[in-house]
C-alpha positions in Angstrom: -21.7 178.9 152.7 -21.3 179.6 149.1 -21.5 175.9 148.3 -24.7 175.6 150.4 -26.3 178.2 148.6 -25.4 176.7 145.3 -27.3 173.1 146.6 -30.4 175.1 147.6 -30.7 176.8 144.7 -30.1 173.8 142.7 -32.9 171.8 144.5 -34.9 175.1 143.9 -34.5 174.8 140.5 -35.0 171.1 140.2 -39.1 170.8 140.3 -41.0 167.8 140.2 -42.1 169.2 136.6 -38.7 169.6 135.4 -37.7 166.3 136.5 -40.6 164.7 134.7 -39.5 166.2 131.2 -36.0 165.1 131.9 -37.0 161.9 132.6 -39.2 161.8 129.7 -36.3 162.7 127.4 -34.1 160.0 128.8 -36.8 157.2 128.7 -37.3 158.2 124.6 -33.9 158.2 124.3 -33.0 155.3 125.6 -36.0 153.4 124.0 -34.8 155.1 120.6 -31.2 153.6 121.2 -32.6 150.2 122.0 -34.7 150.0 118.6 -32.6 151.2 116.1 -29.3 148.8 117.8 -31.1 145.5 118.1 -34.7 145.4 116.1 -35.9 146.3 112.6 -37.4 149.8 112.6 -38.8 149.1 109.4 -40.7 146.1 110.3 -42.1 148.2 113.0 -43.4 150.7 110.6 -44.7 148.2 108.2 -46.8 146.4 111.1 -48.4 149.7 111.9 -48.9 150.5 108.5 -50.6 147.4 107.6 -53.1 147.4 110.5 -56.6 146.8 109.8 -58.5 150.2 109.8 -61.7 148.5 111.0 -60.7 147.1 114.1 -58.5 150.4 115.0 -62.0 152.2 114.4 -63.5 150.1 116.3 -61.1 150.2 119.2 -61.3 154.1 118.9 -65.3 154.0 119.6 -64.7 151.5 122.4 -61.9 153.7 124.1 -64.5 156.7 123.6 -67.3 154.9 125.3 -65.5 154.5 128.6 -65.2 158.0 129.6 -69.2 158.8 130.2 -68.7 155.6 132.3 -65.6 157.1 134.2 -67.8 160.1 134.8 -70.6 157.8 136.2 -68.1 156.2 138.6 -66.8 159.6 139.8 -70.4 160.5 140.7 -70.9 157.6 142.6 -67.4 158.5 144.5 -68.5 162.2 145.0 -72.2 161.1 146.1 -70.6 159.0 149.2 -68.7 162.4 150.1 -72.0 164.2 150.0 -71.5 165.8 146.9 -74.1 164.6 143.7 -73.4 165.8 140.6 -74.5 165.1 137.1 -72.8 162.5 134.9 -72.1 165.0 132.0 -70.3 167.4 134.1 -68.3 165.0 135.8 -67.4 163.5 132.5 -66.1 166.8 131.2 -64.1 167.3 134.3 -62.4 163.9 134.2 -61.5 164.9 130.6 -60.1 168.1 131.2 -57.9 166.9 134.4 -56.4 163.8 132.3 -55.6 165.9 129.2 -53.8 168.1 131.8 -52.0 165.0 133.5 -50.8 164.5 129.8 -49.9 168.1 128.9 -48.2 169.4 131.8 -45.9 167.7 134.2 -46.2 166.6 137.9 -49.8 165.4 137.5 -51.3 168.8 137.5 -54.4 167.4 136.3 -55.2 166.7 140.4 -55.7 170.4 140.6 -57.5 171.1 137.6 -60.1 168.8 138.4 -60.3 170.0 142.1 -60.4 173.6 140.5 -63.5 172.9 138.6 -65.5 171.3 141.2 -64.9 174.5 143.4 -65.4 176.9 140.6 -68.3 175.3 138.8 -70.1 173.4 141.7 -68.7 175.1 144.7 -67.4 171.4 145.8 -64.5 172.1 148.5 -61.2 171.6 147.7 -60.6 169.0 150.3 -63.7 166.8 149.0 -62.1 167.1 145.7 -58.4 165.9 146.3 -60.1 163.1 148.5 -62.3 161.7 145.6 -59.2 161.4 143.3 -57.4 159.5 146.1 -60.5 157.1 145.9 -60.6 156.8 142.5 -56.7 155.9 142.2 -57.7 153.4 144.8 -60.5 151.7 142.9 -58.2 151.9 139.6 -55.4 150.1 141.4 -58.1 147.5 142.5 -59.6 147.0 139.2 -56.2 146.7 137.5 -54.9 144.2 139.9 -58.4 142.3 139.6 -57.9 142.0 136.2 -54.6 140.7 136.0 -55.0 138.4 138.7 -58.0 137.0 136.3 -55.8 137.0 133.0 -53.1 134.8 135.3 -55.7 132.5 136.7 -56.9 131.9 133.2 -53.6 131.3 131.5 -52.7 129.1 134.7 -56.0 127.1 134.3 -56.1 126.7 130.5 -54.1 124.0 128.4 -53.7 126.5 125.3 -50.1 126.7 125.1 -48.4 130.4 126.2 -44.8 130.9 124.6 -42.4 130.2 127.0 -39.2 130.7 124.8 -37.9 133.9 126.3 -38.4 132.4 130.1 -41.2 133.0 132.2 -40.1 136.5 133.5 -42.4 138.9 132.2 -45.2 136.7 133.6 -43.6 136.2 136.8 -43.2 140.1 137.2 -46.6 140.4 136.5 -48.0 137.5 138.5 -46.0 139.6 141.4 -47.6 143.0 140.6 -50.9 141.5 140.5 -50.6 139.5 143.9 -48.8 142.9 145.4 -51.3 145.4 144.1 -54.3 143.3 145.3 -53.4 142.3 148.8 -52.3 146.3 149.3 -55.8 147.2 147.6 -57.5 144.8 149.8 -55.9 145.1 153.0 -56.3 149.2 152.6 -60.3 148.8 151.8 -60.5 146.2 154.8 -58.5 148.8 157.2 -60.6 151.4 156.1 -63.8 149.6 156.7 -62.7 148.7 160.4 -63.3 151.1 163.4 -59.7 151.5 164.2 -58.3 155.2 163.8 -54.5 155.1 163.6 -54.3 158.8 162.1 -53.5 160.4 165.6 -51.0 158.1 166.8 -49.3 158.1 163.5 -49.2 162.0 163.5 -48.2 162.2 166.9 -45.5 160.2 166.7 -43.9 161.7 163.1 -44.8 165.1 164.2 -41.7 167.2 163.5 -39.8 164.6 161.7 -39.3 164.1 157.7 -42.1 161.6 157.6 -44.7 163.9 158.9 -45.6 164.9 154.9 -45.7 161.6 153.6 -47.5 160.2 156.9 -50.2 162.8 156.8 -50.6 162.2 152.7 -51.3 158.6 153.2 -53.7 159.4 156.5 -55.6 161.6 154.2 -55.5 158.8 151.7 -56.9 156.4 154.1 -59.4 158.6 155.0 -61.1 159.3 151.5 -60.9 155.7 150.9 -63.3 154.8 154.0 -65.8 157.2 153.1 -66.6 155.0 150.6 -65.6 151.8 151.9 -68.1 152.1 154.7 -70.7 152.3 152.3 -71.2 148.8 150.9 -73.6 149.7 147.9 -71.3 152.5 147.0 -68.1 150.3 147.4 -69.6 147.9 144.7 -70.8 150.1 142.7 -67.3 152.4 142.2 -65.7 149.0 142.3 -68.3 147.7 139.2 -67.8 150.9 137.2 -64.0 150.5 137.5 -64.1 147.1 136.4 -66.0 148.3 133.5 -63.7 151.0 132.7 -60.9 149.2 132.7 -62.1 146.2 130.9 -63.0 148.5 127.9 -59.5 149.9 128.2 -58.1 146.0 127.6 -60.6 145.4 124.7 -59.3 148.7 123.3 -55.8 147.0 123.6 -57.2 143.5 122.0 -58.6 145.2 119.1 -55.5 147.1 118.2 -53.2 144.1 118.7 -55.7 142.0 116.5 -55.7 145.1 114.1 -51.9 144.0 113.7 -52.7 140.4 113.5 -54.6 140.4 110.3 -57.8 140.1 112.7 -59.2 137.4 115.3 -58.7 134.4 112.7 -55.0 135.2 112.3 -53.8 132.0 113.6 -50.8 133.7 115.5 -52.7 133.5 119.1 -55.7 131.8 120.1 -58.3 134.3 121.3 -58.7 133.4 125.0 -54.9 133.8 125.1 -55.2 137.0 123.2 -57.5 138.1 125.8 -55.7 137.2 128.5 -52.7 138.5 127.8 -53.4 141.7 126.2 -55.3 142.1 129.9 -52.0 140.9 131.7 -50.1 143.8 129.3 -52.5 146.6 130.1 -52.3 145.8 133.9 -48.4 145.9 133.7 -48.2 148.7 131.6 -50.9 151.1 133.6 -48.7 149.8 136.6 -45.6 151.2 135.2 -47.2 154.3 134.6 -47.4 155.2 138.5 -43.7 155.8 138.2 -43.6 159.4 138.1 -40.4 158.8 135.2 -41.9 160.2 132.6 -44.5 162.2 131.1 -47.9 160.6 130.7 -46.1 157.0 131.0 -44.9 157.3 127.5 -42.2 154.8 127.2 -43.2 153.0 130.3 -46.5 152.0 129.3 -44.8 150.4 125.8 -41.9 148.6 127.6 -44.0 146.7 130.0 -46.9 146.2 127.3 -44.0 144.8 124.9 -42.3 142.5 127.5 -45.6 140.7 128.4 -46.6 140.4 125.0 -43.1 138.9 123.5 -42.6 137.0 127.0 -45.8 135.1 126.6 -46.3 134.5 123.1 -44.9 133.9 119.5 -45.9 137.6 118.3 -42.7 139.3 116.9 -41.1 142.1 119.2 -41.6 144.5 116.3 -45.6 143.8 116.0 -45.6 144.3 119.9 -43.9 147.4 119.7 -46.0 148.7 117.4 -49.3 147.3 119.0 -48.2 149.3 122.4 -47.3 152.7 120.5 -50.8 152.1 118.6 -52.7 151.6 121.5 -51.0 154.2 123.8 -51.3 156.9 121.3 -54.7 156.1 120.0 -56.1 156.5 124.1 -54.4 159.6 124.3 -55.7 161.1 121.2 -59.3 160.4 122.3 -58.0 161.8 125.9 -56.6 164.9 124.4 -59.4 165.5 121.8 -62.1 165.1 124.8 -59.8 167.3 126.9 -60.3 170.0 124.4 -63.7 169.6 123.9 -64.2 169.7 127.7 -62.5 172.7 128.0 -64.8 174.6 125.4 -68.0 173.2 127.0 -66.6 174.3 130.7 -65.0 177.6 129.3 -61.6 177.1 130.7 -58.0 176.0 129.9 -57.4 172.3 129.9 -54.3 173.6 131.5 -55.0 175.9 134.1 -52.3 178.1 135.5 -50.7 177.5 138.9 -52.3 180.3 140.4 -55.5 179.3 139.6 -55.2 175.7 141.2 -55.3 174.9 144.9 -51.7 175.1 146.4 -50.6 171.3 147.1 -53.2 169.8 145.0 -56.0 171.4 147.2 -54.7 169.9 150.1 -56.0 172.0 153.3 -56.2 171.5 157.1 -60.2 171.3 156.5 -60.7 167.9 158.1 -64.4 168.0 157.9 -65.0 166.5 154.5 -63.9 163.0 156.1 -63.4 161.5 159.1 -59.8 160.5 160.3 -58.3 157.2 159.5 
């Protein structure tokens, strides 16, 4: 009995937030040990210090300009769900939620955004949560599409890609891109179909351990369906998603070029630089999906560096410096924008748990979207 009570108490203390913090510490510790043991730390610092400030400035401006586009895309998602709102407010809400995701463990920003929509614009919690599911689905589609296009460009071109370390990073990126495209495409296609599998799946898994994840998957599918059945909205959201992530890639290209002495540095041809950075950003953001560290710190840098080093002749120290600067620049813009959004909305970017809806806003209100 005592051991069982101890086990229960241990699980109660082992929350998602604490696991994320522990994971972050482990990832950073392993990364620090590897860099100190096998790489030239001085070369990494020198590469970052010698970066072209003008190109870094352009990268900063480019990434900042992508945020109003995120707000515009989110507006199209909500409009499809019957809640049209202005881009300015939605840009601030996206900033606030993404800032919370960087600061607070366990993706607390999801609850923050749903809370802001409810408190400021009277949008129900189920609609807010469903809209986030749709946004993530199209993020996945856009990232996978750009990665697949970059792979095709590298495969079709006759420009050399360095393979001294083997093609493992490129093959891994190809596998991730193909899997993501197939999964996202199948989800959208199934959502557009007339089939309804939700009730049957709920009945089969009722009372089992699969009940909760199955219910979450059904809600996700129902949310995607709301946009997928409207061709114009589907095209608009997908187009905005491609533009948002295209700017994300452009930011990485500018950062890497800043460390290489410009676009005419001769280390990598511009078309190859574009393709490789697209793959690196795609792999880095897919790696961030794993809930192993806060804000994907360490995971993004590792995936980005692996792609760059595995497919070009760029030194590993330069690639690490580029990955760290790219991620740091993007996080800095997010934090600055989140602080400004918090002031404009008169809220804290890290709302207390009591202020946000339970379970991220999931309720039993199924009136917001048709079953999947």
